[in-house]
Each structure stands twice: as structure tokens, then as C-alpha cells.
C-alpha positions as CSV (number, residue, x, y, z in Angstrom):
1,X,46.9,-1.6,-20.6
2,X,45.4,0.3,-18.3
3,X,46.7,0.3,-14.4
4,X,43.5,-0.2,-12.3
5,X,41.4,-3.3,-12.9
6,X,38.1,-3.3,-13.8
7,X,37.1,-6.8,-13.2
8,X,38.2,-9.3,-10.4
9,X,38.9,-13.0,-10.2
10,X,39.3,-14.4,-6.9
11,X,40.4,-17.5,-7.5
12,X,42.4,-19.4,-10.4
13,X,39.6,-21.8,-10.6
14,X,36.7,-19.2,-10.8
15,X,34.9,-18.7,-14.2
16,X,33.2,-15.3,-13.3
17,X,34.8,-12.4,-12.3
18,X,33.2,-8.9,-10.5
19,X,32.9,-5.8,-12.0
20,X,34.9,-3.2,-9.6
21,X,34.0,0.3,-11.3
22,X,31.2,2.6,-12.1
23,X,29.7,2.6,-15.3
24,X,31.1,-0.4,-17.0
25,X,30.0,-0.5,-20.5
26,X,29.6,-2.9,-23.5
27,X,32.6,-3.4,-25.5
28,X,35.4,-2.2,-22.9
29,X,38.7,-4.2,-23.3
30,X,38.9,-4.6,-19.3
31,X,41.5,-5.3,-17.5
32,X,41.0,-8.2,-15.3
33,X,43.5,-9.3,-12.1
34,X,43.0,-12.7,-10.7
35,X,43.9,-12.2,-6.9
36,X,44.9,-15.1,-5.7
37,X,47.9,-14.7,-7.6
38,X,47.9,-11.0,-8.8
39,X,47.8,-12.5,-12.4
40,X,46.1,-10.0,-15.3
41,X,44.4,-10.7,-18.6
42,X,42.1,-8.9,-20.7
43,X,38.3,-9.4,-21.6
44,X,35.7,-7.5,-23.7
45,X,32.5,-7.0,-21.9
46,X,29.5,-7.6,-24.1
47,X,27.1,-6.0,-21.9
48,X,26.8,-2.6,-19.9
49,X,27.1,-4.2,-16.4
50,X,26.7,-2.4,-12.8
51,X,29.6,-2.4,-10.0
52,X,29.4,-5.8,-8.3
53,X,27.8,-7.9,-10.7
54,X,29.5,-10.6,-12.2
55,X,31.0,-11.1,-15.7
56,X,31.2,-14.8,-17.7
57,X,35.0,-15.5,-18.5
58,X,33.8,-18.2,-20.6
59,X,30.8,-19.9,-22.8
60,X,28.2,-21.1,-20.5
61,X,25.2,-23.5,-21.4
62,X,22.2,-23.9,-19.3
63,X,23.0,-26.0,-16.5
64,X,26.6,-25.5,-16.2
65,X,28.2,-24.4,-12.8
66,X,29.4,-21.1,-11.8
67,X,32.3,-21.2,-9.4
68,X,33.4,-17.9,-8.0
69,X,36.0,-17.6,-4.7
70,X,36.7,-21.0,-5.8
71,X,32.9,-22.4,-4.7
72,X,29.6,-23.5,-6.4
73,X,27.8,-20.5,-6.4
74,X,24.9,-21.9,-8.7
75,X,23.8,-23.1,-12.0
76,X,23.3,-21.5,-15.6
77,X,19.7,-21.1,-16.4
78,X,19.7,-19.6,-19.9
79,X,22.7,-19.5,-21.9
80,X,25.6,-16.9,-21.4
81,X,28.9,-16.1,-23.5
82,X,32.4,-15.2,-22.4
83,X,32.4,-11.6,-21.2
84,X,28.6,-11.3,-20.6
85,X,26.3,-10.3,-17.6
86,X,26.0,-13.0,-15.3
87,X,23.2,-12.2,-12.7
88,X,20.0,-13.3,-11.5
89,X,18.3,-13.6,-14.7
90,X,20.4,-16.2,-15.9
91,X,22.2,-17.9,-12.9
92,X,20.4,-19.5,-9.9
93,X,21.3,-21.3,-6.7
94,X,21.3,-25.1,-6.5
95,X,19.4,-24.8,-3.2
96,X,16.1,-25.1,-4.4
């Protein structure tokens, strides 16, 4: 496993992580760190994902809730597989 993480998860209850490197490509075996307890795990990216964007830590069905920072940040509007890019094309706020 490499030294520097490519994905950060802020809270143990989160179901997405944030890409923290430039140029993350599909099929990368990422080192993931949960900042709440400094635990580590690996996950394979299924897409090229820009820095600052999210990756699913689980499979999501339409209507599922996305958790980040231990908070509900929205709902899935198109199914997403574990390791796939989560962004405005498949995640929407519940506010409107």
C-alpha cells in the first residue's frame, strides 16, 4: 500500500470519500483514510475522478441518502456502484 492517501473519508458513518489527488484514473487501487480515527482501507476507482469530487464507498440505488462529514448531503438520483464517481450527475440536494 502506498504512503499518501488518494481518498479521504471524514466520518466513520460516511458512505462517500473525497479524492485528494490530481489525475485519479479508473482502476486505481486507492489508499483511503478515515480522518476521524486514522483507519485505512483500499478501494478501486471505477472512473477517472477530479480532485475534490466524491467516490461511492458502497453501491447506491436511486433514492438512497449520501452521508459526508456525518451529515446527509443529498439523495442519489441515478444508481451508483461502489468505487464510482458521485457528483451532480447522480446526486441532488433534498432541499428542493
